[in-house]
Residue frames relative to the residue before (quaternion, step in Angstrom):
aa qw qx qy qz dx dy dz
X 1.0000 0.0000 0.0000 0.0000 0.00 0.00 0.00
X 0.6450 0.5213 -0.3382 0.4447 3.50 1.07 -0.77
X 0.6039 0.5672 -0.3509 0.4363 3.53 1.11 -0.78
X 0.6352 0.5398 -0.3087 0.4580 3.55 0.97 -0.98
X 0.6661 0.4922 -0.3456 0.4412 3.52 0.93 -0.86
X 0.6612 0.5087 -0.3007 0.4621 3.57 0.91 -0.89
X 0.6562 0.4611 -0.3485 0.4851 3.63 0.95 -0.67
X 0.6286 0.5142 -0.3669 0.4537 3.63 0.96 -0.57
X 0.6610 0.5092 -0.3246 0.4455 3.69 0.95 -0.79
X 0.6235 0.5389 -0.3583 0.4387 3.65 1.10 -0.51
X 0.4789 -0.6636 0.4769 0.3208 3.64 -0.93 0.70
X 0.5331 -0.6350 0.4201 0.3690 3.70 -0.90 0.57
X 0.3827 -0.7363 0.5162 0.2118 3.48 -0.98 0.85
X 0.4430 -0.7019 0.4681 0.3032 3.69 -0.73 0.83
X 0.5276 -0.6438 0.4681 0.2967 3.51 -1.16 0.74
X 0.5526 -0.6067 0.4440 0.3597 3.52 -1.09 0.58
X 0.2308 -0.7776 0.5711 0.1259 3.57 -0.94 0.81
X 0.2684 -0.7382 0.6085 0.1128 3.46 -1.05 1.01
X 0.4525 -0.7012 0.4832 0.2648 3.58 -0.71 1.11
X 0.3877 -0.7139 0.5177 0.2683 3.52 -1.03 0.69
X 0.6273 -0.5302 0.4010 0.4058 3.52 -1.33 0.09
X 0.6617 -0.5014 0.3882 0.4001 3.45 -1.34 0.07
X 0.5379 0.6659 -0.3727 0.3582 3.61 1.33 -0.30
X 0.5268 -0.6553 0.3734 0.3919 3.52 1.36 -0.28
X 0.4940 0.6636 -0.4528 0.3324 3.60 1.18 0.04
X 0.5393 -0.6528 0.3952 0.3561 3.52 -0.91 0.71
X 0.5372 -0.6487 0.4555 0.2881 3.41 -1.18 0.66
X 0.3932 -0.7352 0.5177 0.1921 3.46 -1.07 0.74
X 0.3723 -0.7264 0.5234 0.2445 3.54 -1.03 0.85
X 0.6909 -0.4917 0.3267 0.4173 3.53 -1.21 0.18
X 0.6194 0.5747 -0.3190 0.4293 3.42 1.31 -0.71
X 0.6678 0.4775 -0.3074 0.4812 3.62 1.25 -0.49
X 0.5972 0.5977 -0.3416 0.4115 3.67 1.15 -0.17
X 0.5662 -0.6303 0.3636 0.3872 3.55 1.21 0.16
X 0.3240 0.7548 -0.5183 0.2382 3.52 1.08 0.63
X 0.6173 -0.5639 0.3356 0.4339 3.65 -0.99 0.68
X 0.6386 0.5614 -0.3503 0.3928 3.67 0.93 -0.66
X 0.6235 0.5626 -0.3330 0.4288 3.55 1.30 -0.39
X 0.5791 0.5879 -0.3993 0.3995 3.63 1.20 -0.39
X 0.5188 -0.6473 0.4557 0.3228 3.49 -0.96 0.72
X 0.0065 -0.8202 0.5719 -0.0121 3.57 -1.05 0.76
X 0.7222 -0.3992 0.2856 0.4874 3.50 -1.10 -0.17
X 0.4381 -0.7198 0.4817 0.2406 3.49 -0.96 0.96
X 0.3858 -0.7252 0.5168 0.2411 3.63 -0.81 0.96
X 0.5288 -0.6426 0.4212 0.3604 3.56 -0.95 0.59
X 0.5301 -0.6524 0.4408 0.3148 3.63 -1.00 0.83
X 0.3615 -0.7073 0.5706 0.2083 3.45 -1.04 0.92
X 0.6092 -0.5633 0.4244 0.3626 3.42 -1.29 0.57
X 0.5167 -0.6338 0.4784 0.3202 3.66 -1.05 0.81
X 0.0098 0.7873 -0.6158 0.0300 3.46 -0.86 0.98
X 0.4543 -0.6738 0.4907 0.3142 3.65 -0.91 0.64
X 0.5474 -0.6393 0.4527 0.2945 3.46 -1.09 0.86
X 0.8022 0.3046 -0.2360 0.4561 3.44 -0.98 0.95
X 0.6989 0.3465 -0.2535 0.5721 3.58 1.37 -0.04
X 0.2575 -0.7533 0.5907 0.1315 3.45 -1.25 0.61
X 0.5972 -0.6007 0.3658 0.3855 3.59 -1.04 0.64
X 0.1506 -0.7910 0.5869 0.0845 3.59 -0.92 0.61
X 0.5036 -0.6293 0.4883 0.3346 3.52 -1.00 0.62
X 0.6510 -0.5194 0.3819 0.4006 3.59 -1.22 0.42
X 0.7843 0.3221 -0.2132 0.4855 3.54 -0.93 0.77
X 0.5511 0.6160 -0.4147 0.3805 3.67 1.16 -0.34
X 0.4774 -0.6561 0.5257 0.2556 3.56 -1.28 0.64
X 0.2026 -0.7617 0.6040 0.1178 3.52 -0.95 0.99
X 0.2369 -0.7456 0.6144 0.1027 3.57 -0.85 1.18
X 0.3226 -0.7311 0.5527 0.2364 3.60 -0.59 1.02
X 0.4668 -0.6570 0.5169 0.2885 3.45 -1.18 0.77
X 0.5254 -0.6237 0.4265 0.3914 3.61 -1.10 0.52
X 0.5936 -0.6177 0.4209 0.2981 3.46 -1.22 0.94
X 0.3747 -0.7046 0.5660 0.2067 3.48 -0.96 0.93
X 0.6370 -0.5410 0.3948 0.3817 3.45 -1.31 0.50
X 0.6301 0.5449 -0.3198 0.4514 3.54 1.16 -0.78
X 0.6078 0.5640 -0.3481 0.4374 3.54 1.16 -0.64
X 0.6264 0.5118 -0.3222 0.4918 3.56 1.07 -0.80
X 0.6321 0.5182 -0.3379 0.4666 3.65 0.98 -0.74
X 0.6935 0.4967 -0.3209 0.4115 3.54 0.91 -0.84
X 0.6107 0.5626 -0.3048 0.4665 3.55 1.28 -0.86
X 0.7484 0.4143 -0.1997 0.4778 3.59 1.01 -0.78
X 0.3734 -0.7569 0.4591 0.2772 3.41 1.26 -0.48
X 0.6519 0.5177 -0.3344 0.4418 3.51 1.18 0.45
X 0.1068 0.8338 -0.5207 0.1490 3.41 0.89 1.07
X 0.4260 -0.7235 0.4628 0.2844 3.61 -0.71 0.77
X 0.5990 -0.6047 0.3884 0.3530 3.48 -1.08 0.77
X 0.4836 -0.6541 0.4842 0.3221 3.52 -1.10 0.60
X 0.4782 -0.6507 0.5091 0.2979 3.47 -1.22 0.61
X 0.7514 -0.4026 0.2766 0.4436 3.51 -1.26 -0.05
X 0.6797 0.5300 -0.2707 0.4287 3.43 1.21 -0.81
X 0.5620 -0.6308 0.3548 0.4005 3.52 1.44 -0.28
X 0.6414 0.5055 -0.3175 0.4819 3.56 1.32 -0.14
X 0.4019 -0.7143 0.5067 0.2673 3.72 -0.72 0.98
X 0.4830 -0.6890 0.4587 0.2857 3.60 -0.98 0.82
X 0.4895 -0.6775 0.4774 0.2712 3.49 -1.06 0.75
X 0.5361 -0.6314 0.4178 0.3734 3.69 -0.91 0.74
X 0.5619 -0.6097 0.4654 0.3099 3.50 -1.19 0.55
X 0.4379 -0.6860 0.4897 0.3128 3.62 -0.97 0.75
X 0.5627 -0.6176 0.4248 0.3484 3.54 -1.03 0.76
X 0.4060 -0.7191 0.5075 0.2459 3.63 -0.87 0.98
X 0.5374 -0.6394 0.4598 0.3015 3.57 -1.03 0.94
X 0.4909 -0.6475 0.4861 0.3215 3.61 -1.14 0.64
X 0.0206 0.7680 -0.6395 0.0291 3.45 -0.94 1.03
X 0.4204 -0.6958 0.5001 0.2983 3.61 -0.92 0.85
X 0.6791 -0.4820 0.4000 0.3827 3.44 -1.38 0.43
X 0.3321 -0.7483 0.5153 0.2535 3.58 -0.61 0.88
X 0.5684 -0.5836 0.4701 0.3395 3.57 -1.27 0.73
X 0.5780 -0.5964 0.4597 0.3145 3.51 -1.03 0.91
X 0.7989 0.2487 -0.1735 0.5194 3.67 -0.65 0.89
X 0.6615 0.4749 -0.3274 0.4793 3.73 1.19 -0.23
X 0.2397 -0.7896 0.5577 0.0894 3.53 -1.10 0.99
X 0.8126 0.0759 -0.0125 0.5777 3.55 1.27 -0.20
X 0.7269 -0.4254 0.2781 0.4618 3.66 -1.15 0.10
X 0.6514 0.5255 -0.2881 0.4653 3.51 0.94 -0.92
X 0.6942 0.4642 -0.2782 0.4746 3.52 0.98 -0.89
X 0.6148 0.5230 -0.3648 0.4642 3.62 1.08 -0.54
X 0.6420 0.5255 -0.3303 0.4500 3.57 0.95 -0.67
X 0.6352 0.5378 -0.2955 0.4690 3.46 1.13 -0.88
X 0.6409 0.5252 -0.3021 0.4713 3.54 1.01 -0.93
X 0.6820 0.5178 -0.2890 0.4281 3.54 0.89 -0.91
X 0.6351 0.5061 -0.3123 0.4929 3.48 1.16 -0.82
X 0.6453 0.5219 -0.3268 0.4521 3.56 0.95 -0.88
X 0.6700 0.4648 -0.3210 0.4816 3.68 0.93 -0.68
X 0.6344 0.5364 -0.3305 0.4479 3.57 1.03 -0.62
X 0.6168 0.5124 -0.3151 0.5077 3.55 1.18 -0.69
X 0.6456 0.5224 -0.3142 0.4599 3.56 0.92 -0.86
X 0.6663 0.5157 -0.3032 0.4451 3.53 0.98 -0.87
X 0.6084 0.5220 -0.3296 0.4988 3.58 1.10 -0.85
X 0.6717 0.5238 -0.3201 0.4147 3.54 0.80 -0.98
X 0.6180 0.5531 -0.3041 0.4687 3.56 1.02 -0.91
X 0.6663 0.4901 -0.2915 0.4806 3.63 0.82 -1.13
X 0.6812 0.4668 -0.3341 0.4544 3.65 0.77 -0.86
X 0.6510 0.4991 -0.3427 0.4580 3.63 0.88 -0.76
X 0.5944 0.5367 -0.3557 0.4819 3.62 0.97 -0.82
X 0.7106 0.4563 -0.3122 0.4352 3.68 0.57 -1.03
X 0.6206 0.5343 -0.3558 0.4503 3.60 1.03 -0.75
X 0.6631 0.5124 -0.3038 0.4532 3.55 0.98 -0.93
X 0.6577 0.4882 -0.3241 0.4733 3.66 0.93 -0.72
X 0.6533 0.4782 -0.3330 0.4833 3.62 0.98 -0.63
X 0.6277 0.5161 -0.3516 0.4647 3.67 0.99 -0.67
X 0.6670 0.4838 -0.3152 0.4709 3.62 0.91 -0.85
X 0.6662 0.4824 -0.3363 0.4586 3.58 0.86 -0.77
X 0.6019 0.5492 -0.3418 0.4683 3.68 1.14 -0.59
X 0.6934 0.4661 -0.2951 0.4635 3.48 0.92 -1.06
X 0.6775 0.4835 -0.3334 0.4428 3.61 0.89 -0.74
X 0.6080 0.5286 -0.3676 0.4646 3.58 1.09 -0.54
X 0.6618 0.5266 -0.3010 0.4406 3.54 0.98 -0.93
X 0.6318 0.5294 -0.3185 0.4682 3.54 1.13 -0.72
X 0.6255 0.5323 -0.3283 0.4665 3.52 1.18 -0.74
X 0.6345 0.5325 -0.3168 0.4621 3.56 1.00 -0.90
X 0.7202 0.4353 -0.2817 0.4610 3.53 0.88 -0.73
X 0.5837 0.5840 -0.3645 0.4306 3.57 1.27 -0.33
X 0.6350 0.5524 -0.3364 0.4224 3.60 1.14 -0.30
X 0.0324 0.7910 -0.6059 0.0783 3.58 -0.62 1.06
X 0.1301 -0.7748 0.6185 0.0145 3.48 -0.99 1.14
X 0.1425 -0.7951 0.5894 0.0054 3.44 -0.79 1.16
X 0.0866 -0.8206 0.5649 0.0030 3.71 -0.33 1.19
X 0.0165 -0.7565 0.6529 -0.0332 3.52 -0.90 1.09
X 0.0792 -0.7986 0.5963 0.0186 3.55 -1.15 0.81
X 0.1929 -0.7519 0.6180 0.1243 3.49 -1.29 0.50
X 0.4631 -0.3303 -0.7923 0.2205 1.40 -0.91 2.37
X 0.6259 -0.5614 0.3868 0.3787 3.62 -1.25 0.24
X 0.6236 0.5579 -0.3871 0.3874 3.61 -1.24 0.07
X 0.5146 0.6399 -0.4518 0.3488 3.67 1.10 0.20
X 0.5252 -0.6161 0.5128 0.2857 3.46 -1.35 0.57
X 0.1837 -0.7936 0.5760 0.0680 3.52 -1.16 0.72
X 0.0426 0.7883 -0.6131 0.0309 3.51 -0.96 0.89
X 0.1783 -0.7507 0.6256 0.1153 3.62 -1.16 0.81
X 0.8347 -0.0559 -0.0253 0.5473 3.61 -0.85 1.03
X 0.7473 -0.4122 0.2114 0.4764 3.61 0.81 0.82
X 0.6002 0.5291 -0.3855 0.4596 3.69 1.16 -0.08
X 0.2204 -0.8144 0.5309 0.0795 3.43 -0.52 1.24
X 0.3004 -0.7756 0.5406 0.1259 3.60 -0.85 0.99
X 0.5239 -0.6742 0.4366 0.2834 3.49 -1.13 0.74
X 0.5450 0.6036 -0.3903 0.4316 3.62 1.29 -0.28
X 0.2483 -0.6967 0.6475 0.1835 3.55 -1.26 0.49
X 0.5922 -0.5813 0.4285 0.3574 3.50 -1.35 0.50
X 0.5085 -0.2239 -0.8309 0.0306 1.39 -1.98 1.52
X 0.0700 -0.8043 0.5894 -0.0283 3.48 -0.96 1.11
X 0.2308 -0.7306 0.6350 0.0984 3.51 -1.21 0.88
X 0.0858 -0.7883 0.6093 -0.0062 3.54 -0.78 1.23
X 0.1252 0.7881 -0.5953 0.0937 3.59 -0.87 0.92
X 0.6650 0.4860 -0.3499 0.4462 3.64 -1.18 0.29
X 0.8427 0.1474 -0.1209 0.5035 3.54 -0.94 0.99
X 0.6293 0.5429 -0.3702 0.4150 3.61 1.08 0.25
X 0.2829 -0.7965 0.5246 0.1018 3.58 -0.81 0.97
X 0.4160 -0.7115 0.5012 0.2635 3.54 -0.83 1.00
X 0.7577 0.3327 -0.2706 0.4919 3.63 -1.03 0.84
X 0.6064 0.5668 -0.3342 0.4465 3.62 1.26 -0.10
X 0.3994 -0.7338 0.5019 0.2238 3.57 -0.94 0.88
X 0.0516 -0.7918 0.6083 0.0182 3.66 -0.76 0.89
X 0.3125 -0.7006 0.6140 0.1857 3.50 -1.43 0.46
X 0.1772 -0.8120 0.5559 0.0141 3.45 -0.73 1.35
X 0.0241 -0.8052 0.5926 0.0003 3.56 -0.81 0.91
X 0.0687 -0.7774 0.6252 0.0116 3.55 -0.83 1.06
X 0.0621 0.7961 -0.5985 0.0646 3.66 -0.77 0.91
X 0.0245 -0.7578 0.6507 -0.0417 3.42 -1.35 0.78
X 0.5157 -0.6464 0.4511 0.3357 3.58 -0.95 0.80
X 0.7887 0.2498 -0.2679 0.4938 3.43 -1.04 1.12
X 0.7373 0.3340 -0.2594 0.5269 3.52 1.28 0.20
X 0.5709 -0.5646 0.4643 0.3737 3.47 -1.24 0.39
X 0.4367 -0.6768 0.5230 0.2788 3.57 -0.96 0.96
X 0.2808 -0.7487 0.5845 0.1377 3.50 -1.15 0.94
X 0.0017 0.8107 -0.5845 0.0338 3.58 -0.89 0.89
X 0.1161 0.7924 -0.5847 0.1291 3.53 -0.72 1.02
X 0.3905 -0.6880 0.5783 0.1992 3.56 -1.45 0.36
X 0.1157 0.7919 -0.5981 0.0411 3.53 -0.99 0.65
X 0.4186 -0.6679 0.5568 0.2620 3.70 -1.32 0.36
X 0.3939 -0.7241 0.5295 0.2001 3.44 -0.80 1.06
X 0.1106 -0.7652 0.6310 0.0640 3.61 -1.05 0.76
X 0.6139 -0.5581 0.4121 0.3767 3.45 -1.39 0.44
X 0.6980 0.3700 -0.3262 0.5192 3.55 -0.82 1.17
X 0.7197 -0.4545 0.2833 0.4418 3.58 -1.17 -0.22
X 0.1686 -0.7647 0.6190 0.0596 3.54 -1.05 0.85
X 0.1390 -0.8056 0.5751 0.0315 3.61 -0.39 1.24
X 0.0450 -0.7554 0.6530 -0.0309 3.58 -0.88 1.12
X 0.1107 -0.7523 0.6489 0.0277 3.57 -0.85 1.18
X 0.0643 -0.7956 0.6020 0.0214 3.58 -0.85 1.00
X 0.1649 -0.7789 0.6028 0.0525 3.56 -0.59 1.17
X 0.1714 -0.8250 0.5346 0.0655 3.62 -0.29 1.35
X 0.3157 -0.7430 0.5691 0.1566 3.42 -1.18 0.92
X 0.5716 -0.6164 0.3984 0.3669 3.52 -0.89 0.53
X 0.4518 -0.6880 0.4939 0.2804 3.57 -0.90 0.76
X 0.2141 -0.7771 0.5795 0.1206 3.46 -1.16 0.55
X 0.2177 -0.7625 0.5956 0.1283 3.47 -1.25 0.59
X 0.3965 -0.6987 0.5558 0.2136 3.42 -1.20 0.87
X 0.0815 -0.8006 0.5937 -0.0022 3.55 -0.65 1.22
X 0.0979 -0.7766 0.6212 0.0365 3.53 -0.89 0.94
X 0.1234 -0.7995 0.5872 0.0279 3.68 -0.74 1.01
X 0.0410 0.8008 -0.5941 0.0644 3.50 -0.84 1.06
X 0.2085 -0.8012 0.5503 0.1083 3.62 -1.04 0.67
X 0.1987 -0.7081 0.6552 0.1727 3.46 -1.51 0.24
X 0.4423 -0.2745 -0.8360 0.1737 1.49 -1.20 2.13
X 0.6160 -0.5770 0.3879 0.3703 3.57 -1.17 0.35
X 0.7146 0.4434 -0.3153 0.4396 3.53 -1.05 0.67
X 0.4521 0.6820 -0.4826 0.3123 3.61 1.26 0.02
X 0.5372 -0.6026 0.4992 0.3146 3.56 -1.23 0.50
X 0.1439 -0.8078 0.5709 0.0289 3.61 -0.87 1.07
X 0.0897 -0.7649 0.6355 0.0539 3.47 -1.17 0.81
X 0.0910 -0.7769 0.6197 0.0639 3.70 -0.99 0.73
X 0.8350 -0.1033 -0.0252 0.5398 3.39 -0.63 1.28
X 0.6672 -0.5588 0.2189 0.4411 3.40 1.13 1.07
X 0.5923 0.4960 -0.4146 0.4810 3.49 1.12 0.59
X 0.4868 -0.7044 0.4516 0.2508 3.50 -0.79 1.28
X 0.1519 -0.7877 0.5949 0.0504 3.56 -0.92 0.92
X 0.6081 -0.5529 0.3598 0.4417 3.60 1.25 0.15
X 0.6752 -0.4723 0.3682 0.4307 3.57 -1.21 -0.55
X 0.5631 -0.5872 0.4617 0.3534 3.53 -1.21 0.68
X 0.5419 -0.1990 -0.8160 -0.0297 1.39 -2.21 1.36
X 0.2799 -0.7329 0.6130 0.0939 3.55 -1.28 0.86
X 0.1187 -0.7715 0.6208 0.0730 3.58 -1.01 0.81
X 0.0981 -0.7600 0.6425 -0.0019 3.55 -0.89 1.11
X 0.1619 -0.8625 0.4696 0.0965 3.65 -0.03 1.20
X 0.7683 0.3196 -0.1481 0.5345 3.59 1.14 -0.60
X 0.2295 0.7631 -0.5719 0.1950 3.58 0.41 1.20
X 0.4619 -0.6890 0.4938 0.2607 3.60 -0.78 1.15
X 0.4309 -0.6811 0.5197 0.2836 3.61 -0.90 0.86
X 0.7698 0.3107 -0.2852 0.4792 3.53 -1.04 0.93
X 0.5824 0.5691 -0.4047 0.4161 3.59 1.17 -0.01
X 0.4020 -0.6818 0.5763 0.2034 3.57 -1.48 0.48
X 0.1529 -0.8034 0.5727 0.0573 3.57 -0.78 1.03
X 0.2592 -0.7428 0.6030 0.1323 3.58 -1.01 0.92
X 0.0628 -0.8234 0.5626 -0.0393 3.59 -0.28 1.34
X 0.0352 -0.7899 0.6122 0.0061 3.56 -0.94 1.00
X 0.0320 -0.7852 0.6175 0.0321 3.63 -0.81 0.81
X 0.0403 -0.7752 0.6299 -0.0277 3.54 -1.32 0.75
X 0.0604 0.7710 -0.6312 0.0583 3.53 -1.00 0.93
X 0.5638 -0.5972 0.4523 0.3475 3.59 -1.21 0.70
X 0.8059 0.2207 -0.2373 0.4954 3.53 -1.00 1.24
X 0.7148 0.3892 -0.2430 0.5278 3.52 1.36 0.04
X 0.5074 -0.6383 0.4611 0.3501 3.58 -1.06 0.50
X 0.5398 -0.6160 0.4911 0.2966 3.44 -1.20 0.79
X 0.1677 -0.7968 0.5805 0.0065 3.55 -0.94 1.14
X 0.0400 -0.7649 0.6423 0.0261 3.69 -0.94 0.85
X 0.0166 0.7755 -0.6305 0.0277 3.54 -1.17 0.89
X 0.3100 -0.6819 0.6304 0.2038 3.46 -1.33 0.67
X 0.0771 -0.7757 0.6263 -0.0055 3.64 -0.88 1.06
X 0.1890 -0.7573 0.6186 0.0906 3.56 -0.93 0.99
X 0.2751 -0.7222 0.6222 0.1246 3.58 -0.87 1.01
X 0.2656 -0.7822 0.5454 0.1416 3.54 -0.51 1.16
X 0.5449 -0.6010 0.4576 0.3640 3.61 -1.20 0.61
X 0.7637 0.3346 -0.2931 0.4679 3.57 -1.06 0.85
X 0.5799 0.5615 -0.4076 0.4269 3.57 1.26 -0.12
X 0.3047 -0.7712 0.5375 0.1534 3.61 -0.85 0.94
X 0.7858 0.0729 0.0048 0.6141 3.55 0.89 -0.95
X 0.0025 0.7878 -0.6141 0.0470 3.47 -0.90 1.14
X 0.1731 -0.7782 0.6023 0.0413 3.59 -0.81 1.11
X 0.0971 -0.7843 0.6123 0.0227 3.52 -0.97 1.01
X 0.1715 -0.7586 0.6275 0.0375 3.59 -0.89 1.14
X 0.0199 -0.7758 0.6307 -0.0033 3.53 -0.87 0.98
X 0.0880 -0.8035 0.5865 0.0519 3.62 -0.66 1.14
X 0.2796 -0.7583 0.5700 0.1482 3.58 -0.80 1.20
X 0.3583 -0.7177 0.5598 0.2075 3.46 -1.29 0.66
X 0.4994 -0.6760 0.4330 0.3257 3.61 -0.90 0.82
X 0.4962 -0.6148 0.4977 0.3579 3.56 -1.10 0.48
X 0.5225 -0.6333 0.4701 0.3238 3.61 -1.21 0.60
């Protein structure tokens, strides 16, 4: 019985075919040539119909499905590839592994790293050059602004010396000062002339010409007149100043004073006193001689 089952599961083998002659007569099979298998014999009992590829199982046995073949998936989807000339269907192509786009000019991993480093160096170089260019432009712009500031100093009277922030210039008024000056910066200007009070002021420089006019006032000298003996009467330029000591707070530098002193029992004394320029305090002593 087992052999009959196995024979039934095997597909039937085709009978050998004998080629016919060129005359066109049909070819005869081996069964027609009088072979023993062609003789009729007892008929074998029919085996139960079984599906190809499956074996009978006892009741309650577990059936393990076979893995699906690629051709089964083609059949289910209806997308089976066309058969080739030899009759076998081509196998599907394997999926290609993901590869990133190669860097232009790179032929391998090491080459790609080298190209990346070269690009990074070039980027750093470009950024550095751009920073240097910006700094250079800012410096040139600042220097042009410094050169654009011009200070013109005039004084009444002329011929006074000029200094900015303690830096004295060789020019005398009227003087033009340029170079090294910044717009928007505050400067201290000082104008001085012998015999006059020095003028000092602060100003903020602007772009373009800055005109500063200084009107100088004559300097004064404090003069003190004293006599021996004390208490003598004093005249200055024939104007009575009272008794000594006498204070003259506003004496013009460079002027000459005529001082006369008189006391009882002493001879009258007259002196000419010159007040030099630049002297701030001058003290004059007049000694009277007693009468005989």
